N, C-alpha and C positions, 0 to 999 in steps of 0.2 A: 467791736469795731473790726472791720475787715482789713487785710493788708493793703488793699487798694485804697481804702479810705485814709489809712494812716499815711500812705505814700503821697496821696494828693494833698493832704493837709500840710505835710512837711514841705512839699513843693510850693504851696501857697504862702509859706512863711519865709521863703528865701528871697532876699532883695535882688532886684534886677536893674540894669541900666535902661535908658530910654529906648535904645535899639532893640534890646531883648523884649521889653514890654510890647513894642509894636509887633514883633514877630509872634509873641505869645498870643496876643489878642487876635491876630490874623489867623493863626492855626486853630484857635478856639472857635471863633465866630463862623468860620467856613463850614464846620461840621456839627455845630451844636447851637444853631439859632434858627428861628422861624422868621422869615422876612416877608412882610406884607406891607400894610400901611405903617406899621410899627415893627420894630425888631424885638422879638421875644426870646428870652433865654430861660430855660428851666433847669434847675439844679437841685441836688439833694444834700449837698455838703455846705455847711455854713461858712467854713473857712475858705473854700473855693469861691463861694458867692461874694464874700468880702473882697477877695483878691481880684476877681474879675471886675467888680464894681469900681475899685480904685484905679485899675488900669484903663477902664473905659473913660473915667473922669480925667486921667492924666493925658491919654492919647487923643481923645476926641473932644474933650471939654464938655461932656454931657453928664447929666445926673439921672440915671435910670430910676424908674419907679420900682420899689420893692414890694412884693406881695408874698406873704407867708401863708401857706395852706397846710392843713393837717390831713394826711392821707391815712385812712384806716383799713385799707385793703391788706389782708393777711396780717400785718402788724402796723402799729402806729408810727408814722414818721413825718417829718416836716419837709415840705416842698417849697423851694424858694424860686420866685418868678421875677425876673428883671425885664422891664419894658422900657424900650428906648423910643422916645417920641421926637427928639430933636436931632437934627443933622442926619436924618434917615437916608436921604439920597446920597449924601457924601459917604456914609458908611457902606451903603450898598455898592457904590463904585469901588470902594476900597476892597470889599470882599470879592467882587467879580474880577478885578484885575489880577494878573498873574503875580503870585507872591515874589517879592524881591529877597532872595536868600543868597546873597553874595558871599557871605562868610560862614565859617563853621559855627560861630556864635549864633548867627541868625537861624541856621538850620536846626540847631539844638533847641533854641527857644521856640521855634515853630512846632517841633515835635512835642515839646513840653505843653504848649497850648492845646494841641490836638489830643494829647493824652488826658489832660484835665477835662476835656469835653467828651470824648468818646472812648477813652482807654480803660482797660481793666487788666489786672494781673492776678493770677490765682494765688492762693495762700500756699507758699512753698512747704509749709509744715504738713498739709493735709492732702496735697495732690501733686501732680507733675508740674514741671515748669511751663508756664504759658502766660504770655503777655499779648494783648490784642487791641486793635483799634477797629471799632464797628462803624462802618461807613455806608452811605446810601447808594453810592454808585461805584462802578469798577474803576473809573478813571481816578477818583480820589484815593481809592485803595492802592492802586498802582503807584500813585505819586508818593504816598506815605511809605510804601515799600521801597521805592527808589531812594528816598531820603535815608531810611534806616540802613539800606545796603551800601549807601555812600560811606557809612561808618563801619562796614563789614559786620553787620549784625544778623545776617542770614535770615531776612524776613521773607515771608511768602504770602500769597493772596489766595483765599478760597471764597466760594459763594455759599452763604448760609441763609436759606429762605429767600427773603426779599432784600437781604443785606449782603454786603461784601466785607470780608474780614481780613485785615492785614495782621499777621501774627508772627511771634517769635517763640520757638520751643526750647532753644538751648539755654540752659541756666547761666552759662558764662556770658552770653549775649545780653540776656535780661539784666544781669549784674552790671555790665558795661553801660547799658542805657540808664540805669538808675544812677550810676556814677556820673554820667554826663549831665543828669538833672541836678546834681549836687545834693541829693537827698542822703546825707551821710548816715543818719540813724536807720533809715530804711535799708540802706546798703549793708550796714553791719548786721541787721536782723536777717536779711536775705542770705548773706554770706555765711553767717553762723549756722543757719538752717541747712544751707547747701553743703557745708563742710561736714556737718553731723550726718546728713543723709548719705553723702558719698562714702564717709567712713563706715557707716552701718552697712551699706551695700557691699563695700569691699570685704568687710568681716563675714558677711553672709556668703559671698562668693568663695572666700577662703575656706569657710566651714563646709560648704557644699563640695568643694574640691577635695578637701581632706576626707570627707565622708565617702566620696566616690572612690578615692584611692584606697581607703581602708576596706571597703567592700570588695574592691578588685583584689587586694592582697589576700583577704580571707578566701575568696573564691579560688584564687590561684593556689593557695596553701592546701585547700581541700582536694583539689585535683592532684596535686603532688602527693598528698597522703594516700590518695586512692591508688596512684601508680605504685607507691612504695608497698602498700598492702598487697597488691597483686603479685609483686615480685617475691615478697616474703611467703605468701601463700603457696606459690609455685616453686619455692626453693631456688630462686634465681639470683639472690643477692650475693651468692658466692662467686658469681661471675664479675662482680664489680670490684674496683680497686679500693684501697683504704681511704682515699680522699672522698670518694663518692659515698662510701659507708659512713664517714664522719658527717658529711652533709645530711645524710638520711637521719642519723641519730639526732642531730640538732633540729631538723625539721619536725620530727616527732615530738621533740621537747618544746619547741616554740611553733605551734601550728598556725598562729594568726599573724605573725610578723611579716613584713615585706622582705623581698630578696636582699635589699640593701641592709636592712636591720639584721637579717640572718647572717649576712657576710660579716658585719661588724661584730656580732656576738662571737662567731667562730674565730675571727682574728684576735679578739680580746681574750678568749678563754682557752685557746689552743696555740700550738706553734705554727699552725697552718694559716698563713696570711693570704686571704682570698677576697676578691671584690665581688660586686654584684654580678658582673658578666661571668665570672668564674663559677659562682653558685648556679647561675642560670644554665651554664654549659653542662654542669653535672646533672641537672634535672632533665635536660634534653637527652643526655646519655641514658638516664633511667627510662624516659618515655620511649626512646628508640628500642631499648631492650624489650620492653613490654610489648610494643607493637610487633617486633620481629617474632617474639614467642607466640603471640596471638595469631599472627598470619600463618606461621608454620603449623600451629595446632589446627587452625581452620582448614588449611590445605590437606592435612593428614586425614581429617574426618571426611572431607569431600572425596578424596581418593578411595578411602575405605568403603564409603557408601557405594561408589561406582563399582568397586570390585565385588561387593556383595550382590549387586544387581546382576 
C-alpha cells in the first residue's frame, strides 16, 4: 500500500460536519467526474469510494449505482465506478457554479476533496518530497494553487503533457497540508521519515565536511614538510629562531594534524603557548625563507650563465 493510499484512507475515515462535506464533494466532483446524461466517478480505493458515496447521499440525497470491475493490466486491482442518475441537472449546476469558500474550514475541505480525487504524494522514504494535484486545465490548476498559497504552502503550476499539475515540493509545506487534513497517523509517519532523512543528510554533510578538512590538513602538512625538508637540505634552519624550530620538530612528529591541533599539542607538551595563527605565522616565515633562498639561487645562476656567454 502506497503512502498516498494510506493517507487517502485515513482522510476518508475522519468525520466532518455538513459544511465540510459540501466543500469536500464540491472539490472532488469538479476534478474527478465525467458529466454527461449521468455523472460517473471512477475510483481505485474502496475506503474513498465509501466516503464519497456517503457524502453524495447526505449532501444531494442520491444513491449512486456502484459497479466493481477487476482490472488485470500489469497487476490485478479493483476499480469502483459510481453512477449518479438522479438530480443530475442540480448537481451539474452545483459543480458549474463558483465554489463558495468563505471560511478557512471550507477551503481546507475543498482541498481535501480535490486531493481525494486527483491528488498524489510521493513516498517520503524512497524519493524526494512531492505532493501534486493533476488537473485537466490551467484555470483549475491555478485555482488550486491559489488556495494552497492562501495557507503559505508555496505551490506552483506546471504543464505536463495534456495535463496541468499543481505541486508542492517543500517537505514542511506538505507536512502542514497533511496536518490541515487532520490525518494524524500519516502526519506522524511523514514527520518521522522527514526527521530521519534530515538527520541522515546532516550527518552526511558533516562527514563530507570533516573529510574535506582532513584532506586539506594533510595537503597543508605535506607542503609544510616539503618546505622544512628544503631548508634542512640547504642548511638554512640555523637562520630560524627557537620557536620556529620547535614548531618544525612538532610538525615532523605530527605530519597529519591541522594547525589548530598542532598548536594545542605544542601548548600542552611545552612551555610555549601558541595558537593556530601563531603556528601559521611560523610556517609563513619558513616559506618566505625558502622562497628567498630559491630566488637568490636562481638569480645567481642566471647571472653566471650570462657572464659565461
